[in-house]
C-alpha positions in Angstrom: -13.2 -9.1 -3.4 -10.4 -6.7 -4.4 -8.3 -7.6 -7.4 -5.1 -5.7 -7.8 -3.8 -5.5 -11.3 -0.1 -5.7 -12.3 0.4 -1.9 -12.4 -0.9 -1.3 -8.9 0.5 -4.6 -7.5 4.0 -3.7 -8.6 4.4 -1.0 -5.9 3.3 -3.4 -3.2 5.7 -5.7 -1.3 6.0 -9.3 -2.4 4.3 -8.7 -5.7 5.2 -10.7 -8.6 3.3 -12.2 -11.5 0.6 -13.4 -9.2 -2.3 -11.0 -8.7 -3.1 -10.5 -5.1 -6.7 -11.0 -3.9 -7.8 -9.6 -0.6 -11.0 -11.1 0.9 -11.2 -13.9 -1.7 -12.9 -17.2 -0.7 -10.4 -20.0 -0.8 -10.4 -23.6 0.4 -8.9 -22.4 3.7 -10.9 -20.2 6.1 -9.8 -16.5 6.0 -10.8 -14.6 9.1 -10.9 -10.9 9.9 -7.6 -11.2 11.8 -5.9 -12.3 8.5 -7.3 -9.2 6.8 -6.1 -7.0 9.6 -2.6 -8.5 9.4 -2.5 -7.9 5.6 -3.5 -4.3 6.2 -0.8 -4.0 8.9 1.8 -5.3 6.4 0.7 -2.8 3.8 0.8 0.1 6.2 4.3 -0.8 7.4 5.4 -1.1 3.7 4.1 2.4 3.0 5.9 3.7 6.1 9.1 2.0 5.0 8.9 3.6 1.6 8.3 7.0 3.1 11.3 6.6 5.4 13.5 5.4 2.5 12.4 8.5 0.5 13.2 10.8 3.3 16.7 9.3 3.8 17.4 9.6 0.1 16.4 13.3 0.1 18.6 13.9 3.1 21.5 12.1 1.4 21.0 14.3 -1.7 20.9 17.5 0.4 24.0 16.6 2.4 26.0 15.6 -0.7 26.3 11.9 0.1 24.3 11.0 -3.0 24.5 12.8 -6.4 22.0 10.7 -8.3 18.9 12.8 -8.4 16.9 10.3 -10.5 17.0 7.7 -7.8 15.8 10.3 -5.3 12.9 11.3 -7.5 12.0 7.7 -8.2 12.0 6.9 -4.4 9.8 10.0 -3.7 7.4 9.0 -6.5 7.1 5.5 -5.3 6.5 6.7 -1.7 3.9 9.2 -3.0 2.1 6.6 -5.1 2.0 4.0 -2.3 0.6 6.6 0.1 -2.1 7.7 -2.3 -3.1 4.1 -2.8 -3.3 3.6 1.0 -5.4 6.7 1.4 -7.7 5.5 -1.4 -8.2 2.1 0.3 -8.9 3.8 3.6 -11.5 6.0 2.0 -13.2 3.0 0.4 -13.2 1.2 3.7 -14.8 4.2 5.5 -17.4 4.5 2.7 -18.3 0.8 3.0 -18.5 1.2 6.8 -20.9 4.1 6.5 -23.1 2.3 4.0 -23.2 -0.7 6.3 -24.2 1.5 9.2 -27.0 3.1 7.2 -28.6 -0.2 6.2 -32.0 -0.7 7.7 -32.4 -3.6 10.1 
């Protein structure tokens, strides 16, 4: 079970006061397809933040936006969400490798 605290959860979409739990056992049956859908949403959210950051930088460079603090904030949010995504990917790959190395 992965528990995301409030600091990390604040950069994810639809995060509020509730902590998100991925892979938790609930009363309802969670399948592998639900996990894949959750990962797909997270990846699309990271992609959207990257695109937003790119557009704000382009707007700053063309002179359409003069507020540099919002551009820096968008770039920092995109950077942090990408680093979080890469960290999750690395943990998944590490877990896969450990599973494959288990003796039968």
